[in-house]
N, C-alpha and C positions, 0 to 999 in steps of 0.2 A: 057523211063520208069525207067531206073536205077537212073537217077538224082532225080526223085520224091521219090524213095525208100530211097536214101541216105539222103534227106532232112527230110523225116519222121523219120528216125532212129536218126538223130541229134536232132530233136525236142523231141522225146521220152526220149533220154538220158538227154537232158537239163531239161525236166520236172522232171525227177527222181532226178537229182542233186539239183534243186531248192527246191523240197519238202524236201529232206534231210537237206538242209541248214536251211529252215524255222523251221523244227522240232528241230534242234540242237541249233539254235539261234533265238528264237521267237521275241525278241525285235528288233534285226537287220533286221529280215525278215519283221516285221511290218513296220519299218521305210523305208526299201527299196521299199516295195510295195506301201505304202500310201503316202510317201513323195518323195522318189527318182525317181520313175517312172513318176509321174506328172511333176516334175521339169525337168527331162530328155526330156519329150515330149515338154514342153514349150520352152526349149533351142533349140531343133531341129526346131520347128516352127519359132522361132525368127531368127535363122541363115538362114533358107531357105527363109524367107521373105526378109531379108537383101540382100541375094545373088540375089534375083529377082528384088527388087525395086531400089537398088543402081545403077546398070547398066542402068536401064530405066531412072532414074532421071538424070544420067550423059548424056545419049543420048539426052534427051529433054532439057538439059541446066538448070535444076533446082538446080544443085549443084554449 
């Protein structure tokens, strides 16, 4: 139960800091939310796909 509380505390603190950042820097906040986050998600998906498919292709002799 203590781990869940510490995770919730971290999440609340992060939300507060993110809100302060967005209020202080609206243009950077907009860019980070609507440009940075989607790019970050696409990069993570691409990397995880490569990490899964390259070993399979090597195993089956497709490389």
